C-alpha positions as a printed Julia matrix, in Angstrom:
108×3 Matrix{Float64}:
 -10.08  -11.68    8.46
  -7.57  -11.1     5.68
  -4.84   -8.54    6.25
  -5.9    -6.5     3.2
  -9.44   -6.22    4.59
  -8.12   -5.13    7.99
  -5.89   -2.53    6.32
  -8.7    -1.28    4.11
 -11.07   -0.85    7.06
  -8.41    1.07    8.98
  -7.82    3.4     6.03
 -11.54    3.98    5.5
 -12.01    4.8     9.18
  -9.35    7.5     8.8
 -11.0     9.12    5.78
  -9.09    7.47    2.94
 -10.78    6.66   -0.36
  -9.83    3.22   -1.7
  -9.18    3.49   -5.44
  -7.99   -0.05   -6.14
  -7.62   -3.37   -4.35
  -5.06   -5.95   -5.48
  -4.16   -3.88   -8.5
  -2.43   -6.07  -11.06
  -0.06   -4.61  -13.64
   2.56   -6.09  -15.99
   5.17   -5.09  -13.39
   3.42   -6.7   -10.43
   0.62   -6.27   -7.93
  -0.11   -3.57   -5.36
  -2.36   -4.5    -2.44
  -4.17   -1.16   -2.06
  -4.2     2.22   -3.73
  -5.78    4.97   -1.64
  -6.29    8.73   -1.77
  -6.74   11.34    0.96
  -6.29   15.11    0.83
  -4.32   15.0    -2.42
  -1.99   12.24   -1.23
  -1.98    9.13   -3.4
  -0.7     6.12   -1.48
   0.45    2.81   -2.93
   0.2     0.37   -0.05
   1.8    -3.01    0.61
   0.1    -5.06    3.34
   1.95   -7.73    5.31
   0.64  -10.0     8.04
   2.95  -12.01   10.3
   3.01  -13.0    13.97
   4.76   -9.75   14.91
   5.16   -6.33   13.32
   8.92   -6.92   13.09
   8.46  -10.13   11.12
   5.95   -8.43    8.85
   8.37   -5.58    8.16
  11.2    -8.01    7.43
   9.02   -9.72    4.82
   9.27   -6.75    2.45
  12.4    -7.22    0.37
  14.3    -4.72   -1.76
  13.14   -6.63   -4.84
   9.53   -6.34   -3.72
   9.87   -2.59   -3.07
  11.27   -2.16   -6.59
   8.38   -4.19   -8.04
   5.83   -2.05   -6.16
   7.39    1.15   -7.51
   7.33   -0.19  -11.08
   3.71   -1.31  -10.66
   2.85    2.18   -9.36
   4.37    3.7   -12.5
   2.13    1.45  -14.61
  -0.96    2.45  -12.63
  -0.19    6.16  -12.85
   0.16    5.82  -16.62
  -3.19    4.03  -16.95
  -5.19    6.24  -14.56
  -4.84    9.86  -15.73
  -8.15   10.61  -14.0
  -6.52   10.37  -10.56
  -6.03   13.84   -9.11
  -3.23   14.05   -6.53
  -0.5    16.33   -5.23
   1.95   13.76   -3.86
   2.66   10.06   -4.24
   3.82    7.94   -1.32
   4.62    4.29   -0.72
   3.19    3.08    2.57
   3.23   -0.26    4.33
   0.53   -1.56    6.64
   1.72   -4.28    8.99
  -0.78   -6.58   10.7
   0.27   -8.71   13.65
  -1.29  -11.96   14.85
  -3.89  -10.05   16.89
  -5.16   -8.37   13.72
  -4.15   -4.85   14.71
  -2.85   -2.78   11.76
   0.12   -0.42   11.96
   0.74    1.98    9.09
   4.27    3.01    8.17
   4.0     6.2     6.16
   6.49    6.8     3.37
   8.05    3.42    4.09
  10.17    3.68    0.97
  10.56    6.01   -1.97
  11.68    6.06   -5.53
  15.1     7.56   -6.15
């Protein structure tokens, strides 16, 4: 099973609404966009043999690209109603178990 599917199923089981999958923008792609209780989450999903390797796979350049892509999506989806915006990461190890890192990075 693909890491994005595993992550999506985990989010759905915890009450999240999936707004977009593999959202493409001029600035780049975001794996998942989800909403729960007024929190809008832009989510990067990484699968590697271990959680540590998955976490290491997210570079500073990639974090910047995700934030720019989020700005594009916010501008094109005024219908989204939210209180806060967060950037989360879901890591998937070789066993297929997801681990969510909330507020993994933020825009300064």
